[in-house]
C-alpha positions as CSV (number, residue, x, y, z in Angstrom):
1,M,27.5,49.9,-20.6
2,L,24.3,47.5,-21.6
3,T,21.7,47.2,-19.2
4,D,18.4,45.4,-18.8
5,M,16.3,48.7,-18.1
6,S,14.2,50.4,-19.9
7,T,11.9,53.6,-19.6
8,S,8.2,53.9,-19.3
9,R,6.1,56.7,-20.5
10,S,6.1,58.2,-17.5
11,G,10.0,58.1,-17.3
12,T,10.3,55.8,-14.6
13,P,13.2,53.3,-15.3
14,T,11.9,49.8,-15.4
15,T,13.2,46.0,-15.3
16,S,12.8,43.9,-18.0
17,A,11.0,40.7,-16.9
18,A,13.6,38.5,-19.4
19,A,16.2,39.6,-17.2
20,A,14.4,38.2,-13.9
21,P,16.0,34.7,-13.3
22,A,13.4,31.8,-12.7
23,R,13.0,31.1,-9.3
24,R,13.2,27.9,-7.9
25,P,10.5,26.0,-5.2
26,H,13.6,26.6,-2.5
27,D,16.3,29.0,-2.6
28,D,18.6,26.6,-1.5
29,A,17.1,23.8,-3.7
30,P,20.5,22.2,-6.3
31,D,21.0,22.3,-9.6
32,T,21.4,18.7,-10.4
33,A,19.4,18.5,-13.8
34,E,22.8,17.2,-15.2
35,L,23.0,14.4,-12.6
36,F,20.0,13.2,-13.0
37,A,20.7,13.0,-16.8
38,R,23.8,10.8,-16.4
39,L,22.0,8.9,-13.9
40,A,19.5,8.1,-16.4
41,E,21.9,7.3,-18.9
42,L,23.9,4.8,-16.7
43,G,23.6,1.2,-15.9
44,D,24.4,-0.8,-12.5
45,G,28.0,-0.4,-11.4
46,P,30.1,1.5,-9.4
47,E,29.7,4.5,-11.7
48,R,26.1,4.5,-11.1
49,D,26.4,4.4,-7.3
50,A,28.5,7.1,-7.1
51,V,26.1,9.5,-9.2
52,R,23.3,8.3,-6.9
53,D,25.3,9.0,-3.6
54,E,26.0,12.5,-4.8
55,L,22.0,13.3,-5.6
56,V,21.5,11.9,-2.0
57,T,24.1,14.2,-0.4
58,A,22.8,17.3,-2.9
59,W,19.2,16.9,-1.7
60,L,19.8,15.2,1.7
61,P,19.0,18.8,3.6
62,M,15.3,19.3,2.1
63,A,14.9,15.3,3.2
64,H,15.7,16.3,6.7
65,R,13.6,20.1,6.4
66,I,10.3,17.5,5.9
67,A,11.6,15.1,8.5
68,G,11.5,18.1,10.9
69,R,7.9,18.6,10.1
70,F,6.7,15.6,11.9
71,R,9.1,16.4,14.8
72,D,7.2,16.0,18.5
73,R,5.1,13.0,17.9
74,G,6.5,10.2,19.6
75,E,9.6,9.4,17.3
76,S,13.4,11.1,17.4
77,V,14.3,13.8,14.8
78,E,17.2,11.1,14.1
79,D,14.9,8.2,13.3
80,L,12.7,10.5,11.3
81,R,15.5,11.7,9.2
82,Q,16.9,8.2,8.2
83,V,12.9,7.2,7.2
84,A,12.9,10.6,5.0
85,A,16.6,9.4,3.5
86,L,15.1,6.4,2.7
87,G,12.1,8.1,1.0
88,L,14.8,10.4,-1.2
89,V,16.9,7.4,-1.8
90,K,13.6,6.1,-3.4
91,A,12.6,9.2,-5.0
92,I,16.2,9.4,-6.9
93,D,15.7,5.8,-8.2
94,R,12.3,6.2,-9.4
95,F,12.4,9.7,-10.7
96,D,12.3,10.3,-14.9
97,P,14.2,13.7,-15.7
98,S,11.4,14.2,-18.5
99,R,8.6,14.5,-16.0
100,G,10.0,17.9,-14.7
101,A,11.3,18.9,-11.8
102,F,12.5,16.7,-9.0
103,E,11.4,18.4,-5.8
104,S,7.8,18.4,-7.3
105,Y,8.3,14.8,-7.3
106,A,10.6,14.2,-4.4
107,V,8.6,16.3,-1.8
108,P,5.4,13.9,-1.9
109,T,7.4,10.6,-2.4
110,I,9.3,11.2,1.1
111,T,5.9,12.8,3.0
112,G,4.3,9.8,2.2
113,E,7.3,7.3,3.4
114,V,7.5,9.2,6.8
115,K,3.6,8.9,7.1
116,R,3.9,5.4,6.0
117,H,6.5,4.9,9.2
118,F,4.0,6.2,11.7
119,R,1.4,4.2,10.3
120,D,3.2,1.1,10.1
121,R,5.9,1.4,12.9
122,M,4.7,4.0,15.8
123,W,1.8,2.1,16.9
124,A,2.0,-0.3,19.5
125,L,-1.3,-2.2,18.7
126,R,-2.5,-2.3,15.0
127,V,-4.9,-0.2,14.4
128,P,-7.1,-0.2,11.2
129,R,-6.0,2.7,8.7
130,R,-9.5,4.4,8.9
131,V,-9.2,4.6,12.5
132,Q,-5.3,5.9,12.3
133,E,-6.9,8.6,9.8
134,L,-9.6,9.5,12.2
135,R,-7.2,9.9,14.7
136,N,-5.2,12.6,12.4
137,R,-8.0,14.4,11.4
138,V,-9.3,14.7,15.3
139,R,-5.9,15.5,16.2
140,A,-5.7,18.7,13.8
141,A,-8.9,19.8,14.6
142,R,-8.1,20.1,18.2
143,R,-5.2,21.8,17.3
144,E,-6.8,24.3,15.1
145,L,-9.6,24.7,17.5
146,T,-6.8,25.7,20.8
147,Q,-4.6,27.7,18.8
148,N,-5.8,30.8,20.4
149,P,-4.6,31.4,24.1
150,G,-7.2,30.6,26.6
151,S,-9.4,28.7,24.2
152,P,-11.4,25.8,26.1
153,E,-11.0,21.7,25.2
154,P,-13.0,21.5,22.1
155,T,-15.9,19.2,22.9
156,V,-16.8,15.9,20.6
157,A,-19.7,18.0,18.8
158,A,-17.4,21.1,18.4
159,I,-14.4,18.6,16.7
160,A,-17.7,17.1,14.8
161,A,-18.5,20.3,13.5
162,H,-15.2,21.5,12.6
163,T,-14.2,18.4,10.6
164,G,-17.3,17.3,9.5
165,L,-17.2,14.0,10.8
166,T,-19.9,12.1,13.1
167,Q,-19.7,12.2,16.4
168,E,-19.0,8.6,16.7
169,D,-15.9,8.9,14.4
170,V,-14.6,12.0,16.5
171,T,-15.2,9.6,19.5
172,A,-13.4,6.9,17.5
173,G,-10.1,9.1,16.7
174,M,-10.0,10.8,20.3
175,E,-9.8,7.0,21.4
176,A,-7.1,6.4,19.1
177,L,-5.0,9.7,20.3
178,E,-5.0,7.6,23.6
179,S,-3.9,4.6,22.0
180,F,-0.8,5.0,20.1
181,S,1.4,3.8,22.7
182,T,0.8,0.6,25.5
183,L,1.4,0.6,29.1
184,S,3.5,-2.0,30.5
185,L,2.1,-4.6,32.7
186,D,5.0,-3.7,35.2
187,A,4.0,-0.3,35.5
188,E,3.6,0.7,38.7
189,L,0.2,2.3,39.3
190,S,0.7,3.3,43.0
191,A,3.2,6.4,44.8
192,G,2.8,4.5,48.0
193,E,5.4,2.3,49.3
194,D,4.0,-1.3,48.3
195,G,3.1,0.1,45.1
196,Y,1.3,-2.6,42.7
197,S,1.8,-3.1,38.8
198,L,-1.2,-3.1,36.3
199,A,-0.6,-6.9,35.9
200,D,-1.4,-7.1,39.9
201,T,-4.9,-5.5,38.9
202,L,-5.5,-8.1,36.5
203,G,-7.5,-11.2,37.8
204,A,-6.2,-14.7,37.4
205,A,-7.3,-18.0,35.7
206,D,-10.4,-19.6,37.6
207,A,-10.0,-23.7,37.6
208,S,-13.8,-23.5,38.1
209,Y,-14.5,-22.4,34.7
210,D,-13.3,-26.0,33.5
211,V,-15.3,-28.0,35.7
212,V,-18.7,-25.8,34.7
213,V,-17.7,-26.8,31.1
214,D,-17.6,-30.7,32.2
215,R,-20.7,-30.6,33.7
216,E,-22.5,-29.0,30.6
217,A,-20.8,-31.4,28.7
218,A,-21.9,-34.1,30.8
219,R,-25.2,-33.3,31.3
220,E,-27.0,-34.7,28.2
221,G,-24.7,-38.2,28.5
222,L,-26.2,-38.8,32.5
223,R,-29.9,-37.6,31.5
224,R,-29.5,-40.8,28.9
225,L,-28.7,-43.5,31.4
226,P,-30.5,-46.1,33.0
227,E,-32.2,-44.9,36.5
228,R,-30.3,-47.4,38.6
229,E,-26.9,-46.2,36.6
230,R,-27.6,-42.6,37.6
231,A,-28.3,-43.6,41.0
232,I,-25.5,-45.3,41.3
233,L,-23.0,-42.5,40.0
234,Y,-24.9,-39.8,42.2
235,M,-24.1,-42.3,45.4
236,R,-20.5,-42.6,44.4
237,F,-19.7,-39.3,43.0
238,F,-22.0,-36.9,45.3
239,E,-22.2,-38.8,48.4
240,D,-18.8,-40.0,47.9
241,M,-20.1,-43.3,48.8
242,T,-17.8,-46.4,48.5
243,Q,-18.5,-49.2,46.0
244,S,-19.4,-51.6,48.8
245,R,-21.8,-49.4,50.4
246,I,-23.6,-48.7,47.2
247,A,-23.8,-52.6,46.6
248,D,-25.2,-53.2,49.9
249,R,-28.0,-50.7,49.6
250,L,-28.7,-52.1,46.0
251,G,-28.5,-55.6,47.1
252,I,-25.7,-56.5,43.9
253,S,-22.3,-57.4,44.2
254,Q,-19.2,-54.7,44.9
255,M,-17.8,-56.2,41.8
256,H,-21.0,-55.5,39.5
257,V,-21.2,-51.6,40.9
258,S,-17.8,-51.0,39.6
259,R,-18.1,-52.7,36.4
260,L,-21.6,-50.3,36.3
261,I,-19.9,-47.0,37.1
262,S,-16.5,-47.7,34.4
263,R,-19.0,-48.2,31.6
264,S,-21.7,-45.4,32.6
265,C,-18.4,-43.2,32.8
266,A,-17.2,-44.2,29.5
267,R,-20.6,-43.9,28.0
268,V,-20.6,-40.3,28.9
269,R,-17.6,-39.3,28.4
270,D,-17.6,-40.3,25.0
271,E,-21.1,-38.6,24.3
272,A,-19.5,-35.3,25.8
273,L,-16.4,-35.8,23.7
274,G,-18.6,-36.6,20.5
275,H,-17.8,-39.6,19.9
276,R,-20.7,-41.9,21.3
277,A,-19.8,-45.7,21.3
278,G,-22.1,-47.3,18.6
279,G,-24.0,-50.7,19.6
280,A,-23.8,-50.1,23.2
281,G,-26.7,-52.3,24.7
282,P,-28.5,-51.8,28.1
283,L,-26.5,-52.1,30.8
């Protein structure tokens, strides 16, 4: 009976290296080289779709393992598996069998798809990619610094020393840790009977701001009016005098007071709007 055993000089039997099978990166990695070769030869059509579906089925457990690495991050495992499956399909469609093992290409492709999902879909607020990366580095540093039981919560300085980041970057990353999701305006903030929501703490719009803006816009136009017209407007709008009383005080007709008020207001309005009437003579 033939064996792959040989005897060393010391008499100890050894196993031939040629007899040891090549170890795949994962023991359960399917042997799909022939399917990928067929897929590369087929054009679009039902047969190609069937081969691709067979490849997806064969490699889906690997995609699920990758999705499992991202559990407990605010997304359900089922949703993560769907994203990983999408990455798997993209990897199968783009893989070139002549470039090497499929697993070496698929793992970073699927992982990148899951990370992209977190970056683009899971943030309630749009956060710059740099801040997202700072958040990830700070999160990993905090986990590493507190992995021993009883370890205190690391300070900003400790995280900065551990990651090589500046304290300002660490602070930005820590703020981003709390910004992954938003709080509803209807969320109740008090446990009492008359609990109030976050919306109840927000101020309402103040109509007086519009008055301030209007007054400032009209200030220069009022300054350019002749003294008599400024006095008439002051008596009418600040002292609340009637046109008849103003006419009596100035010794002019009520009709003339009315015309002066109308023309003065129109002039101030035009200047406030940036459309000063051209060619207006003295009132």
